[in-house]
C-alpha positions, 0 to 999 in steps of 0.5 A, spaced: 399 144 382 397 151 382 390 153 379 389 156 373 390 163 372 383 167 371 383 172 365 378 177 363 379 180 356 376 187 355 376 189 348 370 192 343 372 188 338 368 181 337 374 178 333 379 180 338 375 177 344 374 171 340 381 170 337 384 171 345 379 166 348 381 161 342 388 162 343 389 163 350 385 156 351 391 152 348 396 155 353 397 151 359 395 154 366 391 159 363 383 160 363 379 165 360 373 166 365 370 172 361 370 177 356 367 184 355 366 189 350 366 195 354 369 198 361 361 198 364 361 190 362 368 189 365 366 192 371 360 187 373 364 181 370 370 183 375 366 183 381 362 177 378 368 173 376 374 175 380 379 175 374 387 174 376 389 178 370 385 183 365 387 184 358 385 191 356 384 195 350 385 202 350 380 205 345 373 203 346 366 206 346 363 209 352 369 209 356 376 209 354 381 204 357 385 210 360 379 212 364 377 205 366 384 204 368 385 210 373 378 207 376 380 200 376 387 202 380 384 206 385 378 201 387 380 194 385 387 194 383 389 188 378 394 186 373 393 189 367 396 187 360 394 193 355 392 191 348 394 196 343 394 197 335 401 199 332 400 206 331 404 212 334 398 214 338 396 207 340 404 207 343 403 213 347 397 212 350 399 205 352 405 208 355 401 213 359 397 206 361 403 203 364 405 210 368 398 209 371 399 202 373 399 197 367 404 192 367 405 190 360 403 192 353 402 187 347 400 189 340 393 187 337 394 181 331 396 184 325 399 182 318 406 184 321 404 180 328 402 173 327 396 170 331 401 165 333 406 169 335 402 174 339 398 168 343 405 165 345 407 172 348 401 174 351 401 167 355 408 169 357 406 176 359 400 173 363 404 169 367 409 174 368 404 179 371 400 174 375 402 175 382 406 181 380 407 187 385 402 193 382 405 200 381 399 204 383 400 212 384 401 210 392 407 206 392 410 209 385 415 214 388 417 221 384 423 220 380 429 223 384 432 229 380 439 227 376 445 227 380 451 233 378 455 232 373 461 227 373 467 230 375 472 232 369 478 227 371 473 221 372 469 223 366 476 222 362 477 215 366 470 213 363 470 215 356 471 208 354 466 205 359 459 202 357 453 201 361 448 196 358 441 195 361 436 189 361 429 189 363 422 186 362 415 186 366 415 193 370 422 195 366 419 201 363 418 205 370 424 202 372 429 204 366 426 211 367 428 211 374 435 210 373 436 214 367 433 220 370 438 220 375 444 219 370 448 226 369 448 229 362 456 226 361 455 219 363 458 214 359 454 211 353 448 207 355 445 201 351 438 198 353 434 192 351 426 193 354 422 187 352 417 191 348 413 190 341 415 194 335 413 201 334 412 202 342 420 203 343 419 209 338 414 212 343 418 210 349 425 213 347 421 219 346 418 219 353 425 218 356 428 223 352 424 228 355 425 226 362 433 225 362 439 229 361 442 224 357 439 224 350 435 218 349 433 215 342 431 208 339 437 205 336 438 205 328 443 200 325 450 203 326 449 208 331 455 210 335 455 209 342 457 216 345 458 219 352 451 223 354 447 218 349 442 212 351 440 207 345 434 203 346 433 197 342 427 197 337 422 192 338 422 186 334 430 187 333 436 184 337 441 190 338 448 188 339 454 192 341 460 192 337 467 195 336 471 198 331 478 201 333 476 206 339 469 207 336 463 203 340 457 202 335 450 198 335 448 193 330 441 192 330 438 186 326 432 180 326 434 173 328 431 167 332 427 169 338 431 168 345 427 166 351 421 168 347 423 175 346 426 179 340 430 184 342 433 179 348 437 182 353 442 176 353 444 178 346 446 185 348 449 182 354 453 177 350 456 182 345 458 187 351 462 182 354 465 180 348 467 187 345 467 192 352 469 187 357 472 190 363 470 197 360 462 195 361 458 196 367 451 191 367 444 193 370 439 188 370 432 190 372 425 187 374 422 182 369 420 175 369 424 169 366 432 168 365 433 173 359 440 176 361 442 172 366 447 168 362 449 174 358 451 178 365 455 172 367 459 172 360 460 180 362 462 178 369 467 173 366 470 178 361 471 183 367 465 187 367 461 190 374 454 188 375 448 191 378 441 187 380 435 190 382 433 188 389 427 184 390 423 189 394 423 194 389 422 189 383 415 188 380 417 181 378 424 178 381 425 173 376 431 176 371 435 179 377 434 173 381 436 168 376 442 173 375 444 173 382 443 165 383 448 164 378 453 168 381 453 174 375 452 180 380 456 184 384 451 189 387 444 188 389 440 195 390 434 198 390 431 201 384 432 208 387 440 207 389 442 204 382 444 210 379 448 213 384 451 206 385 453 206 377 456 213 378 460 211 384 463 205 380 464 208 374 469 213 378 473 207 380 473 202 374 
C-alpha cells in the first residue's frame, strides 16, 4: 500500500489548526505531521518533517501567506492548498496565490460551510495535489494573445453553438489559457470550475480583465450569447437549458456529485440534452471522474469533445477518464485547445 500523505497545516488560528488536525486524522491515507502558526515556524518544520502537502493560510502575522508562497515556490516547491476566509479580499488574494503556484483553494470552516463538508473536501483536495505537477513561474508560460475574430460567414454558422468547459485542480490557470485566446465573437461559453462559494465571483472578474469575451459569474436565467462566458457560482450546480432558439442557464442547489457542487457532469449532461450536436465540450486538468460520463453523453448526442493532454495537465484524472471511456475526439496541449476549438467550430 502507498504510504500516508504527510500534511503540514500552516495557520495562525489555533482553532483552525486543531480542527484540521482532528478532521484529517479521520481520513484514510492522510496524516498531519505537524502544524505551524506562521511562515517562520513553517519553514523550520518543512525542513524537519518533509511534508508532501501544505495547507496555507494567507493572512498571518510576521509574514503573509503570499510572501511565504513566493519564497516556498522558489526554494522548496511543494503542493500547496490555500485556506481562505469567505471574503472578497480573501478570494482575490487566494487567486493571486494560485497564479503563483498554489494548486487548490478551500474556505475556512464557517456557519455557511460545515466542518464535516470542509474536511471531506479538504481531504479530496489533498489527494488531488499529492504528486501533482507544480505550476511554478519557470514552467508556466505566458498566455498567448487572442486569435483574430471568427470570419462573418463562420460566425453565422456558429450562432447556435455552445462551448462547455469543465475543470478542477489546476483548472483556474488552464481555463484562463483557453479563454484568453478566444476571439470576442466566439459562441457562448459555459464553465464549471470546482471552487468554493465567493471565490468564483473574483475568478470571473479576473478572467473578464484578461479576455476579449465578457466573463461573468452566472445567475439563474442568464442567456447564453455569443461573446459571453458564464461561470458556475461556487456551491451551485449550473445546467444549460433551451427555450425556442434561446439558450440559458439554470443555477440551483442539489446533492453533491463526485463530492462537488458545481459538478462538471451536471453541466455536460444538460448540454448533451439541450444542445446536442451544436455543442463542443472541453475537459481540462483535475482529479477524479467528474465530467467523463457527461462528456460521453455529449458525444452520443453529436457533440465534438476535446481533452487536455497529460503533459500539460496538473492532474490528468478527469481528462484521462473521459478518454478511457471513449468520450473524447481530440487530445490537445492546453496552448492548442483554443485554436482547435475555433477550427472545429468553423466546420461544425
